[in-house]
N, C-alpha and C positions, 0 to 999 in steps of 0.2 A: 790609638786606641780611637779617638776622634774619627782616624777614617774609615773603621769596622765601620762603625755605631753608622756613619751616613750611611756606606756602603751594601750590611743590611738595611737600612729602612728604602733608598733605593730599588732594591732585592722585595722588601712586605710592593712597595711601590706597584712597582710594574707586577706582580703576582694578584694584588688586589684588581686591576682595573683591566689582566687575564677575566678573575675568573669571571668579575663583574659583570662583563661582557659576556664574556661566555654563558651565562647565567640568565644574560638581558635576553641574550640571544633562543637560548630553550628556551622560553615560555616566547616571546617571536614568534618562534615556530610549532610550540604549543595551542597556541590563538589561533593563528591559518590554520595545522590539523582540522581542527574542530571547527571551522566555518566552510573548511574544503571539502567534512565526507563527503566522500564518493560509493558506494556500492561498489561490487567491483566490476570492469566489462564489463560483464558477460551474464541478461538476468533471463530468463529462462518463462514463464507462463503456461500453465497449463491449464485449462479450462478446464475444470472436471463435471462444474452439470452447468442446465443451463435448458431451456427449454428454448433453443434454435436448434438444432442439430446440425456438424458439419464433418462428425466422425459414423459413418453411418452404423457401426458395430456401436454402438454406444446409444444408454439410455437417456430421453428428453424428461424432463417437468421442469414444472412451474419452482422457478427462483435463479439463486448465483452460487458458484463458489471456480476461487482457481488457484491453484497453485503457486506459490512464490517462490521460483532458486535462486537462489545469490552464492555468492563463492564462498560461504563459511554459516547461514544458513540457512534455512526452507522454513514458508511464511501459510499457511492456510488461508485464505481469503476467504469468508463466510463458509457454509457447512451446504447449502441448499436443500430444499423442502423435506427429503431424506433419509436415513444412514445406508438405506437397501441401492437403491438409486447411485446414490454418493461414493459408496465404498465398491458393486457391483461396477462404475465406468475407472477410479484407481485403479482397482485388478486391474483391468483391459489395459488401463495403462501404462502400467505396470510400476503402481504410487505405490511406497509401501509408508502407507500413515505411520509406522511403527518413528522413520527420517523426520516427520516434522515437527521443532522448534517450538513456533508458535502458534494458531489461534489466532484470528484478530474477527471478528461479529462485527461487521456495519451497524444495524439496525435490528430491536428485536423481533420483526415479524418470520413468524416460523416459518417461510420460504428461502429463510435468507441464517437462521439455526438450528434448522429439522437435520441437520444428519452430526449433529455434534453429539449428542450422545453414543454413537459407538462411532468418532471416530475416539476419544475419549477411555471408550472401553480395549480398544486396542491401544492403545497409547494415554496414559494418564502423566505425563510425565511435561507434558506439556503445555505453557503460562496458555493462559485464552485472556484478549482482549478485547474488553466488554466497553461501551457507554456505563459513565458511571449511571443513570437512569436505570440502567434493568433493574425488575422485579426482584426483591429479594426471596425469592423460588427458585429462581435461577439459581443468581446462584450459589446456594443451598443446595441445587440439583450442580452445579459445578463442583461443590467438595465432596458430593457425596459418592464421585463414581475417583477422589483420590485426588482430581487436578487442583490448579492453584487459577484465582483470575487477576487481574491488572486491573482498577476502574480508570478508564480516562474520558479527564471533564476539556478540563486548558489542551489545546494542540502540543504537542509532546511529541523528543527522538525515541523512537525504541529502539535501536539499536544502532546504529555507525552509516547513515544519511537515510537513515531508513523512520517515515515522520507518520505518527495523524495529522489529523486536520483538528482534530478534537475533538468531540461536543457539535452541534450546524444544529440550527432548526427548531424553531416552539412546539408543535402539539409533537414532530415524529420525531425524537432522537437518532441523530447519524453522524457516525466519523465513517472516512476512506485516508486509506493508508496511500503515501506517496514516496515513491522510492526516483533518489537520487543515481541520476548514470551521468556517461562523458559526455549524449546525447542532451540530457536533458529531463524532464522531470516523465516522468510513471502517475498519472491518479486514476487507480482506482476505487470505482466508486461499487456501492453497493444497488439503491435508488432512487440515489437521487431527491431525496426528502423534502433536502433543504435548497435544494433545488444547484444544477449541475452547473449554468454558471459561478453561482456565489463560492461554487467544493474549489471551482478553477482558481476563481480570486486567491479567493482562502492561502489552499498552495504555493499562488508564488509570494502572494501576502510573509509569509513561514519563508519559504527557502530562500527568493533572492534572484532566482530562478526561470529561468523557459518555458515551455510545457511541448514536452516530446509527442508522447501519448495519452488522451486515456482511452478509459476502457473498461465497459462494465454498462450497469443500468442505467441511465437517462431516465428515465421516466417521464416517455411523452407519447406517450401510447394513445392517446385521447386528446392530443392536441391538434388543435387547429394546421392547417399547411402555411400558415400566413408566422404564429408565432414559434415551427420549428425554424421555416427559415430563415428567424430574427437573431435565432439560439446558434445554428448554424452559422453566423453569418459575424453572431457573436465569439464563438469558437475563435474565427480565421483571425476577428481586431484580436483578441489574447493571445495570438500564436501559437496555438494548439497548430501542431502540424503532422499527430497522426490519429484516427481515431476508428477504436475494436467498440462501436455499441451492441447488446448485444441485449438478452432477456426481456426487462421494463422496459425498453423503450419501445415498439412497435414498431412492427412490420414498413409503414408509409415514415415512419422519420426511418430506419435506416436506410432507405433506396435514400433521402432526397436526400444522406448524407453522404452517400454513395457521391451522389451525382456531381455533390458539389468538392469528393476528397481528390475522389478518384484517386488516381494509381499511390496516391493518399492512406484513401478507405482499405480496411482491413474487416475483412469478414471472418465475424464470430459468428461460435456457438458450440458446445461440449465436443471436448478432438481437438481446438481448435489451439496451438500452442505457437508465442507469437516468442524469437526472440530478439534483444535488444542488445 
């Protein structure tokens, strides 16, 4: 009887060690999977609204919007200045508004939110991510179209490997989108009112990752050549591999980025497709 008791004790001890070890490994694996969250290997970005032309049969307009296609989710970043132009370009590009999972609005200005009503009328099932500083009238309008919104204040992981910088800036509050990929971060900006360099630094701080691509409006259309050159140099110092400036970056700034980045410069404009 004593031998049986000892044997049972040994068996229980072994089982406890096994399950404790397995449980610990499982917990560690879960923590590691959260830290290492990445999107799919392939990220497709299509510019559907911009004041710069890339594809001839599309309409241009002052504003910005791009479609981000991930493995399991489709995100519309900003909605340009008006529904008519946005939906025309989407139709030409064979993009179905009903397949958009969420809309991400960078800031309140009309050249980034103007096409939202047209999208929600076609697809009210989306979630709209907005800075929490948006006026109540705007939030009420979203709800009146039977859609839901998510207010963003602090940096947040929206889905696996996709983040918002959270509200940045003082006078004009703005959020930017961050996507983790195998090649590094993709940062998408609306107008960069808080400062394009501060946005890049924030993205690196949130994710602890290097930056592969920065795309969108850099808000440099009225900047001097000296300021633009300083910013481009800072891009290099921050390790930004590729750039695709458009919208409010300004023609002169875009040319200077192209001169510096050369093969790592991506010409952007409505209709441009970027695969990462």
